[in-house]
N, C-alpha and C positions, 0 to 999 in steps of 0.2 A: 343393699348399698344406700348410704345416705348421700343425698345430692341437694345442693342449694345454689341458686344463682343470685348474686348480689350485684349492686349497681352503684356507680359513682356518677352523680348528675353533672359534675363539673366537666369531666372529660368523656362522659358517656361510655365509661369502661365497665365491662362485666368482669366480676371476679367469681370464680367457681370453687366451691368446696365439695370434695368427694371424700367420703368416709366409709370405712369398713366397720359395720356395726358390731361384729363379733370381736374383733381385736381392738377396736377403738382407734385405729391408726387413720390418719387423714392427710390429704394434700390440698393445697390452695394454688389455683392457677391465676396468674395475673393479679396479685394483691396490689392495692393502692396505698401509698404511704399514709395518707390522712385517715384511712379507715382501719388501721391496725387495731385500735381499741374495739371497734365493732366486730372485727373478725375474731379477736381473742375472746370476746364475750360469747359469741356464737359457739366457738369450739368448747368453751367451758360448759355452756348450757346443754350441749349435745353429748357431753362426756367424751370428747375426742382429743387425741394427742396429735399435734401437727408433726408429721415426719419430714416434709419438704415443701418448699414453695417452688413453683415452676412458672417461669415467664415464657410466653410464646415468642417474644422477641424483645429487643431493646426499644422500649416505647419512647416516642418523641413528644407525647402530649401529657404524660403524668409520670410521677416518680414511683417506682415500685416499693412495696412494703416489705420486700424480702429481708433486708438487713434488720429492720425493726422487729420483725417476727422471729428472726434467729436470736436476737438479743433476749427475747422473752421465752422462747420455746426450745432453744437449742436445735431448731430445725435446719435441715440442709437447704442450701440454695442451689437450684438446678437451672441451667441456661445453656444455650447452644455453645459447644466448644469453639466454634469458629469465631465467636464474638471476642473471646479473650478478655472477658470482664474480670475486674479485680474482686476477689473475695468469693468466687464461685466454689462451692464444695464438690459439686458434681457436674462437670462439663459433659453435656449430652451430645450423642452422635446418632445418626440415623440407624434404626434397628434396635436400639437399646430399650429396656423396660424400666419403669419406675413403679415399685410395688408399694401398696398400702394394704396391710393385712393379706388376705387371700386374693385380692384384686390387684390389677396393674394397668398402667397406661403404656401403650407402645409409642415410641418416638419416631416421627417421620419428618425428615428434613423437607421443608417447603419454602425454599428461598425465592426471592423475587420482589416482595414488598421491601424487605431488607435482606441482606446476605445471610443473616442468622435466624431466620424464621423457622419455627418448629410447629408441627401439628401433633396433638396428643390424642391417641385413639384408645378408647376403653377396650379391655381384653375381649369382650364379646362383639365388638364392632357395632354396638348399639348407639354409641355416642362418640363424637369427636370434637375437639376444641381447636379451632382453626386460626386463632389469633386474628391478624389482619390479612392473612393470605386469601381467605375467602370470607367475605362479609355476606349478610343477607341481601341477595340481589345486587351484589357488588363485590369489590375487592379493594385491598389497600393500594395506595399510590406506589409508583416504582421509580421516583425521581431523586431519591437521596438514600443515604446509608447503604450503598452498594446495591440498590434496587435494580431490577432488570425485568422488563415486560416479557422477554423471551423465557427467562427462568420461571417467572410466576405462572405463565400459561402452562408450561410443562408441569410445574409443581401441582397445580390445582387439578389438571386433567389426569395426571398419573398417580397422585398420592391421595387425593381427597375424593374426587368424583368417581373413583373406582371402588369406593366402599359400597356396601349394600344400599339399595334404594331407600330403605326405611331407617338408615343410620341418621340420627339427629345431629345437626351441626350447630355448634355454639360458638359464635365469634367473640373477639375481644371487645368489639364496640358495635353499638347501633345507635343511630341518631334520630330514629323515628319511633322508638319504643317497641320495636319488634324483638322478641326474645329468642326465637329458635327457628331453624329451618330444617330441611332434610336434603339428602343427596339427590333424591328424585326431583324435588322442587328446583334445586339449583341447576341440575342438568337441563331442565326444561325452560326455566324462567329467568335465569341469571342473564341480564342483557349484555354483559361483558364476556362471560365465559361459557355460557350454556348454548343449547340449540346447535345451530349450524355455524357459529362463530369460528373462524380459523385464526391461525397465528397472525396473519397479516392484518385482519380486522382488529384484533386485540392490540397489537403493537401500535397501529395507527391511532387507535382511540386513546391509549395510555400516554403516548408521546405528545398529545395535544390537550391534556387536561389543564395545564397552566395554573395549578393551584398555589396559593400562598403557603409558606412553611407554617407548621403549627406554632402557635404563640409561645408555648413553653419549651420549644425544641432546644434552645440554647442552655436551658437549665436542666431539662429532663434527661437528655442524652448523656451528658457527662455524669450526672448523678446515677443513672442506670448502669453506666459502665463501672460504677462502684457498688452495684447491687442495692442502691438506695441509701448507702451510708452517707450521712451529712459530712461535708468537708470542714474539718476543724471544729466540730461540735461534739459536746459530751452526749452520751446516751440519753435518750428521752425517758423521763419518768412518766409512766402512764397513769398511776394511781395517785389521787390527791393525798397530800400528807397531813391533812387536818383531821382525818378520821379513817378507821379501817372500813373501806367501802368496796362494793362489788358493782361492776358495770354490767348492766343488762343489755341484751341485744337491741333493745329499743333505744339505747343511747342514754338511758337514765341511770344515774348512780344511786345505789340503794344501801341502806344501813340495816343490819340485823337488829331485831328487838333487844337482845341482851347487850349488844354493843351500845345501843342508844341508852339503855338503862344505866349503864356504867358511866357514860359521858354526858348525860342529859344536861348537867349544869353548864356545859360549854356551848349549848345550842339554843337557838330560838325554835320552839316547836310550834308549828302552825297547823291547826286542824282545819281542813277545808270542807268538812261536811256542813250540812245545814243545822241550824240551831236545835231543832228537836232531837236530832241524832246525837248531839253533843252530850245529852243527858239521858240517853236511852239505856237499854240493858247492857250495852257494851261499855258505856262510860267513856272517859277520855283520859289521856295522860295527865298526871297531876299538874304539870307546869305548862300545859298547852294553851295557846291563844286561839280562839275561834275566829277564823276569817274564811267564810264560805267561798268556794271556788268562784261562784258567780260574782263575788265582790272583790276578788283578789287584786285585779289590776288597778282598781280604783282606790285601794288601801295600802299600796306599797310603801307610802311614807310612814306608816306605823311600824315598819320593820327596820332594824339596824343593818345596813348594808355591809358592815364590817364583821358581823358575827355570822357564823354558819347557821343555815336554816335547814330544818328537817320538816318535810311536809307529811301529813298524816291524814288518812281517811278510813273508811270502813274496810276496804280490801286492798288498797294500794293503787287502784286504777285512777281515781280522781286526783290523788296526791301525786301520781306520776305526771299527769297533765300540769298540775301546779308547779312541779319541779321544772318542767320545760318553760312555762311562762316566767318563772322567777329568773331562770338562767337568761332568757331572752331580754329580760328587763335589766340585766346587768349585775345580778347577784352572783358573785364568783364562787361561793361555797354553798352548794345546795345538794340535798340528798332526799330520797324518798324512803319512808319506813316500809321495809319489805313485809308484804302480807297485811299491812294495815292493822286496825284494831282487832280484826278477827284473829290474826296470828298472835298479837300481843296478849290478848286474853287467853287464848288457847295455851300459851306458855306459862300462864299463871302469874303474869307480871302485874304490878300494882296499878289500879285505876281509881279515878275519882268520878263522882256522880253529881257533884254540886252544880248549881245553875250557872248560866253564862255570866 
């Protein structure tokens, strides 16, 4: 099985990718709207087809990427049936299964943080995705969206902490940089729900948290009840329209060598290697301008901000960093040459060896 844990630093949300390597089928749990391009890039690089997105609950601190992903992948949107959200393809109920290839996730209703919380348990009970029902050494609040401390106590004790001791638990959020816990750890160390804590202890604690509402709640909850579909907006175009580009998981847009050859006249080609490399055995692109990476930020005025820029280096690593720097400097159309001069020359494309 393929497994990846992804992170949104704004809302401290974890997104989880699970894939069946044999079939190529995959699921995404708790995708974030702004990170859809990242998630699509990872799916493409790993050779996976997204079957469905699963939200653990209607989040109040970020907007789900479910609708955007369906627009691009024709994936199903799965969410608790009790929520009644608009646009759900597969309303989920306790005891159902969501398959991806030969693997599946079991659905467990774990209300309490909200009335529509679900926990997803891998078929062999080695992993579970608990949303906000059980966090690492904590749990989600219970004071809005139909929350109930009594329900949450029962949900966690009966549906999550009854899993095997070594079952790894992955929450929807963590605000301290901790990535995973286990059933045994939470039974012993969770200060709200573990050890000798009883229902009275838990209810008394949760009823006196007095937390402010999440800052994005007024926007996120209505949007998530539409599965992330923008209200009154056209579908989002993910790919830049100025060239055929590929988004890498690193967040850098790349252009293939043959595509660059065909469209080179439209671009500023910036070679970010050092001067001796520019005329070494690999040579350089015929129309390239040499601006070493170490000098790039100090020579930005030499570049036309209105024309697209393609960054080039030996292997594509330094030019990827140059692409990031150019984007941060306000250049709106930037791409990296995939594979750099090594791939350009391996494909037999024309090079120049003249001096700087």
